[in-house]
Residue, then its C-alpha position, 0 to 999 in steps of 0.5 A: m169489210a162493211a159490204k161483207i156485213v150489209a151484204g149479208a144482212v140483206a141476204a139474211y132479210a130477204l130469205s128470212p121468214i120474219d119481215l118489217i111488214p107482215d106478208f099478209i098485209p095487203i100492199l105494205g107486206y111486199l112492198d117493204d120487201i120491194v124497197i129495203v132489198p134493193l137499197g140494201i144491194a146497192l148499199a152494198v156494192r156502194l161500200i166496195p172500195a173503188a180500186l177492187m170494183a174495177e179489178f172486178r170489172a176488169e176480171a169479168v170482162s177479160t174472162a170468157r164464159p166456160v161452155n160445155k156443149p155435151m152438158a148442154i146437149l144431155i140437159v136438153i135431151l133429159w127436158l125432153v124426155a121428161f116432157v115426152i113422159a108427162a105429155t105422154w101421161l097426160w094424153r093416157n090418163v085425161r082422156 
């Protein structure tokens, strides 16, 4: 239960526009994000019970990754079409 609360708090902090140190302050603005978020994730992982973590790791190792070749081909074709359209548009408008 505590791991869920910590993980939720870390996600809320990472996605929130309100920071402890505002981002417009040159170095310190981003430094708090670089330090607080990874430490919060590490704390959340540490709070997960060892037995449950071992179960999750065993399941992750034994589960095969899903493969959907037709969708992969479709996505590649869509990217190629988008690239050709963008290149054609640039070629016509830049000359």
